[in-house]
C-alpha angles and dihedrals in degrees: 000000000000131000095260095053091046091051090050091051091049093050091050092053103032097109092046091049091049092051093052093043089053091049090055091048093056091072110098092219097167103161100191095058115073091208090071098054093112092049089053090051092049091050091051091049090051091053093049091053093045095050089049090052093054093055107273130119105242140182144166115253112204122224132179086272130004118018122248122226115224127185132173138195121190115208113245095221136113099225117131090234131015123177121256118221121202116198121200125197139137135235098200122098140202123264114270100229128167085043093174089070093062116102090210136013106294091223097044102076114222130186114221126167093344095312130108111223120206140106106281093018088131107005101086116312094067096048093042091048096055086054091052093047092050089051091049091053093048093050091047091050093045092237099117103102100159126080113257134198124184122197120183117182128201106219111042089124092061104037109290091250098151093042093047092049091060101042096097091048091051095044097111092051093049099053111133145147099231130030110205118197125178100178089111139080148222136240099248141355114282095024123102120221135196113206104220099186147006126207123236121239144215132162143187142186118224131192130196114204122197127156119014091248140010108289134211105262092215097050096041104023111122091017105074130033115262110230091208092055094042095051088052090054092043094052092046089055089069090074138060120221091259091058096256122131113269096199108119113251094005096129094046109122097017107147115240118251114254110235095231092047090049090054092049092048092051090050087070104140099233123098124216089250092053090048091051091049090052099048102021099245140062120264094251101132130101131023109357092203089073133057118252092256092049090049092050098047108025109028132068122240139196114209133187106227097184143347123203131181142135127343123352104166130105119300123005136309112186104215143130101229118232095222143018129198135198135187113215129186131182129203115207136202136215112303096029123112110219096212092049092048091050090053090050091054090048092050091048093051092047093050093048098047109111127224114271097047130067124223120217127180102213099176137012134171138177123211126188127306123259124280123213127179132195123239088217098069122110094238093053091048090050092051091048090054092050094046091052089053092049098044100025091226131084113274125248121241112221126190094199123215095207128084138236093182098195097053094076091049092046092051090051095047095045096042088226128143107243120236116183115191124151138156102220119138134199090247091060088083096215112188088017138085117286096026110184144167124209117237087229090058090049089050093050090051090050091051093048095049092045093051094041092052088046090055091048090048094060 
C-alpha cells in the first residue's frame, strides 16, 4: 500500500471511524476511582468484541485489578520467518475534575473546529484507536503480512500495578520483535517525532514534626524550631547552587550521552522564546552545564511537587505549625536504579534533618526504570523514513523527560525493540479539562501505522 491509497481508504471510512471512536470515548473508564470499576470492565469488553470483529483473536486477561485486553493476528504467509509486532496502549483515562471547566460533557464526544473533544480523546483512546483502525484496514485489504499482538491495559494512569504483576506470567505470549507505542507526542502539527527515551520515576512523601500542637508564634517564636521553615531548608539542601542534585552518589551509573544523540536532541525545533510562550517561564531550572533539551532527556531530576504547612486562609494566623509535609518526585535516566535512588534521597533527608524536628517518610513508590534508544538502530531508521513520507518533513528525535513506567518492563519481558511514535500535541490538553484530538492528527497516526506495518510486512 502507498500513501495515496491509504489516504483514500481513510477518507472513505472517516465518518465510520469517528462514530466508533466516539463510542469508545463514552465509557467512563477512570482507573484511579473505584466507583468506575464497572465502566472500565465494560470498556475492556467492548474492545475485545471490536478487535474480534476486525479479524483478530481477542480475549480478556485478568489481573489483580483492571483487566487487560489482548488480541492476536497471525500472518497468512509461508515465509520461514516474519516479524512479530507487539502494540501497547491503554484504555483507562484520567479523572475529569474540575468538570465545571469543560465546555461540553467529557464523556459525550463533540466535534468542534476539526477536533473531537472528550476525556481520552487523545490519551490514549484516540491514539490507540487510530492504530486499531489502521490494522483493520490492512487485514481487510490482505496486506498485513507480519504477526501482530495488541495489548491494552486498564490502569496506566494510576501505576499499571495489576498489569505489571502479570508480565512475567505472560512473557511467552508477549514475545515479539518490535514494540510499538503511541502514547507519546510531537513538537508541532505536521511534524513526526520519534521518542528516543523515557525517564524512570520514583516518589515519596515526607513529614517534619515539631511541637505537639500549633504554637503561638509570639510566645514560642525563636524558642522552638518551625517545621515550615525547616522543611524549606531541608528541601533546598537537595540542590547545589548550579542546579545540580546535591544528594551523594546520585549521578553514579548515569549513562554517558552519545555525541550524535546529543546533537539530534539539541536540534529540537523549539526556541527558548517559544518554550517560554508555551509554559509561561524561561527554561532556567536544573543543571546549568547542560542545555534544556539535554537536561530533559539525559539528566536526572528531583522535583518538589507540593509543600503544605500551617495556615493558608485569608488574613493572618500567627502560629508555629506543628507539622510540615512535602511531596517529592524524581525522574531517572539510563543506568540508574529507581529503588537505589529513592534510598539515596531518604538517606540525604535523614542526615540533614536538624534536632528539634522529627522526619517521617509517610509514602514512597517506585515506578519503572528509564528507557533510552539509539538513533542508529534499523527500526528507528525505518520509522524515520515512514514519518518523512507521512509528514513530508524530516522527523524530530525527542528524548522525553516524562515516564511510561511499564514500557521498559514490557520491552524487557517481550524481547522486543521499542518504537515510540505518537501524534499528541500540547494543545490536546491531556489530563486537563477540554481534552481533544484533531481529526488531522488521528489521520496522520493512521497513515503512519499503515505505512509502518506495510514496511514490516515486506
